[in-house]
Structure formats: structure tokens, C-alpha cells
PDBQT receptor file of N, H, CA, C and O in Angstrom, charges set to zero:
ATOM      1  N   UNK A   1       0.847  -1.201   0.000  1.00  0.00    +0.000 N 
ATOM      2  CA  UNK A   1       0.000   0.000   0.000  1.00  0.00    +0.000 C 
ATOM      3  C   UNK A   1       0.878   1.246   0.000  1.00  0.00    +0.000 C 
ATOM      4  O   UNK A   1       1.870   1.322   0.725  1.00  0.00    +0.000 OA
ATOM      5  N   UNK A   2       0.498   2.223  -0.827  1.00  0.00    +0.000 N 
ATOM      6  H   UNK A   2      -0.308   2.161  -1.416  1.00  0.00    +0.000 HD
ATOM      7  CA  UNK A   2       1.271   3.459  -0.930  1.00  0.00    +0.000 C 
ATOM      8  C   UNK A   2       0.731   4.458   0.082  1.00  0.00    +0.000 C 
ATOM      9  O   UNK A   2      -0.295   5.100  -0.143  1.00  0.00    +0.000 OA
ATOM     10  N   UNK A   3       1.435   4.577   1.197  1.00  0.00    +0.000 N 
ATOM     11  H   UNK A   3       2.269   4.056   1.380  1.00  0.00    +0.000 HD
ATOM     12  CA  UNK A   3       0.946   5.434   2.282  1.00  0.00    +0.000 C 
ATOM     13  C   UNK A   3       0.913   6.904   1.873  1.00  0.00    +0.000 C 
ATOM     14  O   UNK A   3       0.022   7.646   2.286  1.00  0.00    +0.000 OA
ATOM     15  N   UNK A   4       1.882   7.324   1.062  1.00  0.00    +0.000 N 
ATOM     16  H   UNK A   4       2.606   6.722   0.726  1.00  0.00    +0.000 HD
ATOM     17  CA  UNK A   4       1.907   8.726   0.630  1.00  0.00    +0.000 C 
ATOM     18  C   UNK A   4       0.647   9.049  -0.176  1.00  0.00    +0.000 C 
ATOM     19  O   UNK A   4       0.034  10.101   0.007  1.00  0.00    +0.000 OA
ATOM     20  N   UNK A   5       0.271   8.130  -1.070  1.00  0.00    +0.000 N 
ATOM     21  H   UNK A   5       0.769   7.275  -1.218  1.00  0.00    +0.000 HD
ATOM     22  CA  UNK A   5      -0.926   8.344  -1.880  1.00  0.00    +0.000 C 
ATOM     23  C   UNK A   5      -2.169   8.327  -0.995  1.00  0.00    +0.000 C 
ATOM     24  O   UNK A   5      -3.091   9.121  -1.185  1.00  0.00    +0.000 OA
ATOM     25  N   UNK A   6      -2.182   7.416  -0.030  1.00  0.00    +0.000 N 
ATOM     26  H   UNK A   6      -1.434   6.771   0.124  1.00  0.00    +0.000 HD
ATOM     27  CA  UNK A   6      -3.331   7.312   0.870  1.00  0.00    +0.000 C 
ATOM     28  C   UNK A   6      -3.499   8.593   1.676  1.00  0.00    +0.000 C 
ATOM     29  O   UNK A   6      -4.606   9.118   1.803  1.00  0.00    +0.000 OA
ATOM     30  N   UNK A   7      -2.390   9.092   2.220  1.00  0.00    +0.000 N 
ATOM     31  H   UNK A   7      -1.492   8.665   2.117  1.00  0.00    +0.000 HD
ATOM     32  CA  UNK A   7      -2.442  10.334   3.006  1.00  0.00    +0.000 C 
ATOM     33  C   UNK A   7      -2.911  11.491   2.121  1.00  0.00    +0.000 C 
ATOM     34  O   UNK A   7      -3.726  12.310   2.544  1.00  0.00    +0.000 OA
ATOM     35  N   UNK A   8      -2.397  11.552   0.905  1.00  0.00    +0.000 N 
ATOM     36  H   UNK A   8      -1.734  10.886   0.561  1.00  0.00    +0.000 HD
ATOM     37  CA  UNK A   8      -2.799  12.617  -0.010  1.00  0.00    +0.000 C 
ATOM     38  C   UNK A   8      -4.282  12.538  -0.335  1.00  0.00    +0.000 C 
ATOM     39  O   UNK A   8      -4.965  13.559  -0.411  1.00  0.00    +0.000 OA
ATOM     40  N   UNK A   9      -4.782  11.304  -0.529  1.00  0.00    +0.000 N 
ATOM     41  H   UNK A   9      -4.227  10.474  -0.467  1.00  0.00    +0.000 HD
ATOM     42  CA  UNK A   9      -6.199  11.123  -0.840  1.00  0.00    +0.000 C 
ATOM     43  C   UNK A   9      -7.059  11.571   0.331  1.00  0.00    +0.000 C 
ATOM     44  O   UNK A   9      -8.043  12.289   0.150  1.00  0.00    +0.000 OA
ATOM     45  N   UNK A  10      -6.685  11.146   1.532  1.00  0.00    +0.000 N 
ATOM     46  H   UNK A  10      -5.886  10.564   1.679  1.00  0.00    +0.000 HD
ATOM     47  CA  UNK A  10      -7.451  11.520   2.724  1.00  0.00    +0.000 C 
ATOM     48  C   UNK A  10      -7.433  13.032   2.908  1.00  0.00    +0.000 C 
ATOM     49  O   UNK A  10      -8.464  13.639   3.201  1.00  0.00    +0.000 OA
ATOM     50  N   UNK A  11      -6.253  13.643   2.736  1.00  0.00    +0.000 N 
ATOM     51  H   UNK A  11      -5.416  13.150   2.499  1.00  0.00    +0.000 HD
ATOM     52  CA  UNK A  11      -6.145  15.098   2.887  1.00  0.00    +0.000 C 
ATOM     53  C   UNK A  11      -7.041  15.801   1.866  1.00  0.00    +0.000 C 
ATOM     54  O   UNK A  11      -7.685  16.800   2.185  1.00  0.00    +0.000 OA
ATOM     55  N   UNK A  12      -7.080  15.281   0.647  1.00  0.00    +0.000 N 
ATOM     56  H   UNK A  12      -6.556  14.470   0.387  1.00  0.00    +0.000 HD
ATOM     57  CA  UNK A  12      -7.933  15.869  -0.384  1.00  0.00    +0.000 C 
ATOM     58  C   UNK A  12      -9.402  15.748  -0.023  1.00  0.00    +0.000 C 
ATOM     59  O   UNK A  12     -10.172  16.691  -0.208  1.00  0.00    +0.000 OA
ATOM     60  N   UNK A  13      -9.797  14.574   0.499  1.00  0.00    +0.000 N 
ATOM     61  H   UNK A  13      -9.172  13.809   0.650  1.00  0.00    +0.000 HD
ATOM     62  CA  UNK A  13     -11.193  14.378   0.887  1.00  0.00    +0.000 C 
ATOM     63  C   UNK A  13     -11.563  15.312   2.026  1.00  0.00    +0.000 C 
ATOM     64  O   UNK A  13     -12.654  15.881   2.036  1.00  0.00    +0.000 OA
ATOM     65  N   UNK A  14     -10.664  15.471   2.982  1.00  0.00    +0.000 N 
ATOM     66  H   UNK A  14      -9.777  15.009   2.974  1.00  0.00    +0.000 HD
ATOM     67  CA  UNK A  14     -10.938  16.362   4.115  1.00  0.00    +0.000 C 
ATOM     68  C   UNK A  14     -11.109  17.792   3.623  1.00  0.00    +0.000 C 
ATOM     69  O   UNK A  14     -12.004  18.512   4.068  1.00  0.00    +0.000 OA
ATOM     70  N   UNK A  15     -10.234  18.198   2.693  1.00  0.00    +0.000 N 
ATOM     71  H   UNK A  15      -9.508  17.614   2.332  1.00  0.00    +0.000 HD
ATOM     72  CA  UNK A  15     -10.318  19.565   2.161  1.00  0.00    +0.000 C 
ATOM     73  C   UNK A  15     -11.633  19.762   1.418  1.00  0.00    +0.000 C 
ATOM     74  O   UNK A  15     -12.304  20.778   1.600  1.00  0.00    +0.000 OA
ATOM     75  N   UNK A  16     -12.006  18.789   0.575  1.00  0.00    +0.000 N 
ATOM     76  H   UNK A  16     -11.460  17.964   0.427  1.00  0.00    +0.000 HD
ATOM     77  CA  UNK A  16     -13.266  18.888  -0.165  1.00  0.00    +0.000 C 
ATOM     78  C   UNK A  16     -14.443  18.898   0.803  1.00  0.00    +0.000 C 
ATOM     79  O   UNK A  16     -15.405  19.643   0.616  1.00  0.00    +0.000 OA
ATOM     80  N   UNK A  17     -14.359  18.065   1.841  1.00  0.00    +0.000 N 
ATOM     81  H   UNK A  17     -13.577  17.460   1.993  1.00  0.00    +0.000 HD
ATOM     82  CA  UNK A  17     -15.440  18.000   2.820  1.00  0.00    +0.000 C 
ATOM     83  C   UNK A  17     -15.612  19.323   3.537  1.00  0.00    +0.000 C 
ATOM     84  O   UNK A  17     -16.736  19.764   3.777  1.00  0.00    +0.000 OA
ATOM     85  N   UNK A  18     -14.498  19.961   3.879  1.00  0.00    +0.000 N 
ATOM     86  H   UNK A  18     -13.585  19.602   3.683  1.00  0.00    +0.000 HD
ATOM     87  CA  UNK A  18     -14.574  21.246   4.580  1.00  0.00    +0.000 C 
ATOM     88  C   UNK A  18     -15.205  22.297   3.674  1.00  0.00    +0.000 C 
ATOM     89  O   UNK A  18     -16.024  23.100   4.121  1.00  0.00    +0.000 OA
ATOM     90  N   UNK A  19     -14.822  22.288   2.401  1.00  0.00    +0.000 N 
ATOM     91  H   UNK A  19     -14.157  21.635   2.038  1.00  0.00    +0.000 HD
ATOM     92  CA  UNK A  19     -15.389  23.264   1.462  1.00  0.00    +0.000 C 
ATOM     93  C   UNK A  19     -16.875  23.007   1.275  1.00  0.00    +0.000 C 
ATOM     94  O   UNK A  19     -17.677  23.941   1.292  1.00  0.00    +0.000 OA
ATOM     95  N   UNK A  20     -17.244  21.746   1.096  1.00  0.00    +0.000 N 
ATOM     96  H   UNK A  20     -16.592  20.988   1.083  1.00  0.00    +0.000 HD
ATOM     97  CA  UNK A  20     -18.650  21.402   0.898  1.00  0.00    +0.000 C 
ATOM     98  C   UNK A  20     -19.481  21.756   2.120  1.00  0.00    +0.000 C 
ATOM     99  O   UNK A  20     -20.601  22.252   1.993  1.00  0.00    +0.000 OA
ATOM    100  N   UNK A  21     -18.933  21.501   3.306  1.00  0.00    +0.000 N 
ATOM    101  H   UNK A  21     -18.023  21.099   3.409  1.00  0.00    +0.000 HD
ATOM    102  CA  UNK A  21     -19.659  21.805   4.536  1.00  0.00    +0.000 C 
ATOM    103  C   UNK A  21     -19.863  23.307   4.666  1.00  0.00    +0.000 C 
ATOM    104  O   UNK A  21     -20.934  23.757   5.074  1.00  0.00    +0.000 OA
ATOM    105  N   UNK A  22     -18.841  24.086   4.322  1.00  0.00    +0.000 N 
ATOM    106  H   UNK A  22     -17.971  23.721   3.991  1.00  0.00    +0.000 HD
ATOM    107  CA  UNK A  22     -18.959  25.545   4.397  1.00  0.00    +0.000 C 
ATOM    108  C   UNK A  22     -20.030  26.031   3.418  1.00  0.00    +0.000 C 
ATOM    109  O   UNK A  22     -20.811  26.926   3.740  1.00  0.00    +0.000 OA
ATOM    110  N   UNK A  23     -20.062  25.438   2.226  1.00  0.00    +0.000 N 
ATOM    111  H   UNK A  23     -19.428  24.711   1.964  1.00  0.00    +0.000 HD
ATOM    112  CA  UNK A  23     -21.066  25.829   1.231  1.00  0.00    +0.000 C 
ATOM    113  C   UNK A  23     -22.466  25.486   1.727  1.00  0.00    +0.000 C 
ATOM    114  O   UNK A  23     -23.402  26.268   1.559  1.00  0.00    +0.000 OA
ATOM    115  N   UNK A  24     -22.602  24.310   2.340  1.00  0.00    +0.000 N 
ATOM    116  H   UNK A  24     -21.842  23.675   2.477  1.00  0.00    +0.000 HD
ATOM    117  CA  UNK A  24     -23.909  23.906   2.857  1.00  0.00    +0.000 C 
ATOM    118  C   UNK A  24     -24.346  24.830   3.985  1.00  0.00    +0.000 C 
ATOM    119  O   UNK A  24     -25.521  25.183   4.084  1.00  0.00    +0.000 OA
ATOM    120  N   UNK A  25     -23.409  25.218   4.828  1.00  0.00    +0.000 N 
ATOM    121  H   UNK A  25     -22.455  24.932   4.747  1.00  0.00    +0.000 HD
ATOM    122  CA  UNK A  25     -23.755  26.112   5.939  1.00  0.00    +0.000 C 
ATOM    123  C   UNK A  25     -24.219  27.463   5.413  1.00  0.00    +0.000 C 
ATOM    124  O   UNK A  25     -25.139  28.065   5.966  1.00  0.00    +0.000 OA
ATOM    125  N   UNK A  26     -23.583  27.942   4.340  1.00  0.00    +0.000 N 
ATOM    126  H   UNK A  26     -22.835  27.453   3.890  1.00  0.00    +0.000 HD
ATOM    127  CA  UNK A  26     -23.982  29.227   3.759  1.00  0.00    +0.000 C 
ATOM    128  C   UNK A  26     -25.381  29.110   3.161  1.00  0.00    +0.000 C 
ATOM    129  O   UNK A  26     -26.184  30.036   3.274  1.00  0.00    +0.000 OA
ATOM    130  N   UNK A  27     -25.675  27.981   2.527  1.00  0.00    +0.000 N 
ATOM    131  H   UNK A  27     -25.023  27.229   2.435  1.00  0.00    +0.000 HD
ATOM    132  CA  UNK A  27     -26.998  27.767   1.940  1.00  0.00    +0.000 C 
ATOM    133  C   UNK A  27     -28.038  27.548   3.037  1.00  0.00    +0.000 C 
ATOM    134  O   UNK A  27     -29.217  27.843   2.843  1.00  0.00    +0.000 OA
ATOM    135  N   UNK A  28     -27.609  27.033   4.182  1.00  0.00    +0.000 N 
ATOM    136  H   UNK A  28     -26.651  26.793   4.339  1.00  0.00    +0.000 HD
ATOM    137  CA  UNK A  28     -28.550  26.734   5.250  1.00  0.00    +0.000 C 
ATOM    138  C   UNK A  28     -29.283  25.426   4.982  1.00  0.00    +0.000 C 
ATOM    139  O   UNK A  28     -30.302  25.154   5.617  1.00  0.00    +0.000 OA
ATOM    140  N   UNK A  29     -28.794  24.625   4.070  1.00  0.00    +0.000 N 
ATOM    141  H   UNK A  29     -27.966  24.846   3.554  1.00  0.00    +0.000 HD
ATOM    142  CA  UNK A  29     -29.377  23.328   3.734  1.00  0.00    +0.000 C 
ATOM    143  C   UNK A  29     -30.875  23.447   3.436  1.00  0.00    +0.000 C 
ATOM    144  O   UNK A  29     -31.672  22.636   3.905  1.00  0.00    +0.000 OA
ATOM    145  N   UNK A  30     -31.246  24.455   2.660  1.00  0.00    +0.000 N 
ATOM    146  H   UNK A  30     -30.598  25.114   2.279  1.00  0.00    +0.000 HD
ATOM    147  CA  UNK A  30     -32.629  24.582   2.240  1.00  0.00    +0.000 C 
ATOM    148  C   UNK A  30     -33.573  24.852   3.391  1.00  0.00    +0.000 C 
ATOM    149  O   UNK A  30     -34.694  24.342   3.401  1.00  0.00    +0.000 OA
ATOM    150  N   UNK A  31     -33.146  25.641   4.361  1.00  0.00    +0.000 N 
ATOM    151  H   UNK A  31     -32.236  26.054   4.353  1.00  0.00    +0.000 HD
ATOM    152  CA  UNK A  31     -34.020  26.004   5.467  1.00  0.00    +0.000 C 
ATOM    153  C   UNK A  31     -33.697  25.256   6.742  1.00  0.00    +0.000 C 
ATOM    154  O   UNK A  31     -34.161  25.641   7.816  1.00  0.00    +0.000 OA
ATOM    155  N   UNK A  32     -32.901  24.179   6.649  1.00  0.00    +0.000 N 
ATOM    156  H   UNK A  32     -32.524  23.866   5.777  1.00  0.00    +0.000 HD
ATOM    157  CA  UNK A  32     -32.530  23.429   7.849  1.00  0.00    +0.000 C 
ATOM    158  C   UNK A  32     -31.394  24.165   8.542  1.00  0.00    +0.000 C 
ATOM    159  O   UNK A  32     -30.419  24.521   7.881  1.00  0.00    +0.000 OA
ATOM    160  N   UNK A  33     -31.479  24.410   9.850  1.00  0.00    +0.000 N 
ATOM    161  H   UNK A  33     -32.271  24.120  10.387  1.00  0.00    +0.000 HD
ATOM    162  CA  UNK A  33     -30.399  25.107  10.554  1.00  0.00    +0.000 C 
ATOM    163  C   UNK A  33     -29.077  24.374  10.379  1.00  0.00    +0.000 C 
ATOM    164  O   UNK A  33     -29.041  23.148  10.483  1.00  0.00    +0.000 OA
ATOM    165  N   UNK A  34     -27.984  25.096  10.114  1.00  0.00    +0.000 N 
ATOM    166  H   UNK A  34     -28.013  26.092  10.030  1.00  0.00    +0.000 HD
ATOM    167  CA  UNK A  34     -26.680  24.452   9.938  1.00  0.00    +0.000 C 
ATOM    168  C   UNK A  34     -26.244  23.744  11.204  1.00  0.00    +0.000 C 
ATOM    169  O   UNK A  34     -26.429  24.246  12.312  1.00  0.00    +0.000 OA
ATOM    170  N   UNK A  35     -25.659  22.566  11.020  1.00  0.00    +0.000 N 
ATOM    171  H   UNK A  35     -25.508  22.158  10.120  1.00  0.00    +0.000 HD
ATOM    172  CA  UNK A  35     -25.174  21.781  12.158  1.00  0.00    +0.000 C 
ATOM    173  C   UNK A  35     -23.687  21.523  11.993  1.00  0.00    +0.000 C 
ATOM    174  O   UNK A  35     -23.208  21.408  10.865  1.00  0.00    +0.000 OA
ATOM    175  N   UNK A  36     -22.944  21.428  13.086  1.00  0.00    +0.000 N 
ATOM    176  H   UNK A  36     -23.333  21.521  14.003  1.00  0.00    +0.000 HD
ATOM    177  CA  UNK A  36     -21.524  21.062  12.981  1.00  0.00    +0.000 C 
ATOM    178  C   UNK A  36     -21.386  19.639  12.456  1.00  0.00    +0.000 C 
ATOM    179  O   UNK A  36     -22.206  18.773  12.761  1.00  0.00    +0.000 OA
ATOM    180  N   UNK A  37     -20.346  19.404  11.668  1.00  0.00    +0.000 N 
ATOM    181  H   UNK A  37     -19.680  20.107  11.420  1.00  0.00    +0.000 HD
ATOM    182  CA  UNK A  37     -20.140  18.075  11.102  1.00  0.00    +0.000 C 
ATOM    183  C   UNK A  37     -19.871  17.069  12.211  1.00  0.00    +0.000 C 
ATOM    184  O   UNK A  37     -19.092  17.326  13.129  1.00  0.00    +0.000 OA
ATOM    185  N   UNK A  38     -20.530  15.921  12.112  1.00  0.00    +0.000 N 
ATOM    186  H   UNK A  38     -21.163  15.712  11.367  1.00  0.00    +0.000 HD
ATOM    187  CA  UNK A  38     -20.357  14.892  13.145  1.00  0.00    +0.000 C 
ATOM    188  C   UNK A  38     -19.014  14.202  12.974  1.00  0.00    +0.000 C 
ATOM    189  O   UNK A  38     -18.679  13.304  13.746  1.00  0.00    +0.000 OA
TER     190      UNK A  38
């Protein structure tokens, strides 16, 4: 297993998740109050 690739993939997913969560919070999820990510 290529640990460097795995770490890079996880870091990318975390970054995308943070961006997506911020976008959802700005939208308010269609009227649903924003919640912190579990």
C-alpha cells in the first residue's frame, strides 16, 4: 500500500469535505439550521 498516496487522498477528501460543509452552511441546507459536522 502506498501510504503517501493514501495520506494525499485523505487530505484531499478532508479539504473537499470542509469546502462542501462551508457551502452547505452558507446555503442553510434549504431552510434546515446548519449543524456542525459529526
